[in-house]
C-alpha positions in Angstrom: 48.9 104.2 81.5 52.2 102.8 80.3 55.6 103.1 82.0 58.7 103.9 80.1 61.7 101.7 80.6 65.3 103.3 80.5 68.3 101.2 79.8 71.2 102.3 82.1 74.7 101.6 80.9 78.0 102.1 82.9 79.4 105.2 81.4 82.6 105.4 83.4 84.4 103.4 86.2 85.8 105.4 89.0 88.9 104.5 90.8 91.6 106.1 93.0 95.1 106.2 91.7 98.5 106.9 93.8 101.7 107.7 92.1 104.8 109.2 93.6 103.0 110.5 96.6 100.2 112.0 94.5 96.6 111.0 94.8 94.1 111.1 91.8 90.5 110.3 91.4 90.3 108.7 87.7 87.3 108.1 85.6 87.8 105.4 82.9 85.2 105.5 80.2 84.1 102.5 77.9 86.5 103.4 75.2 89.3 103.2 77.7 90.1 106.9 77.7 90.8 108.4 81.2 90.5 111.6 83.0 92.6 112.0 86.2 91.6 114.6 88.8 94.2 115.5 91.5 92.9 115.2 95.0 94.1 116.2 98.5 94.7 113.5 101.1 91.3 114.5 102.7 89.5 113.7 99.3 88.9 117.3 98.3 89.8 118.5 94.7 93.2 120.1 94.4 92.6 123.3 92.5 95.2 124.9 90.3 96.2 128.3 91.7 95.2 130.7 88.8 97.4 133.4 90.4 100.4 131.6 88.6 98.9 132.6 85.3 98.1 136.3 85.9 100.5 138.9 84.9 101.1 142.3 86.7 99.6 145.2 84.8 101.9 148.0 84.7 100.6 151.5 84.2 102.8 153.3 81.7 
């Protein structure tokens, strides 16, 4: 029986960034690109309110 070995490389570095009173969880990838996710002070994700995008449907 042989064992398979898997090489594990770090895909992203996770960090917390605070700017102007806003908190972000940031993933920085090996190519230096970043994704910033806004979070609440308790650490939960700050979701965008989709209701701002919805338009009222008026019956004509």
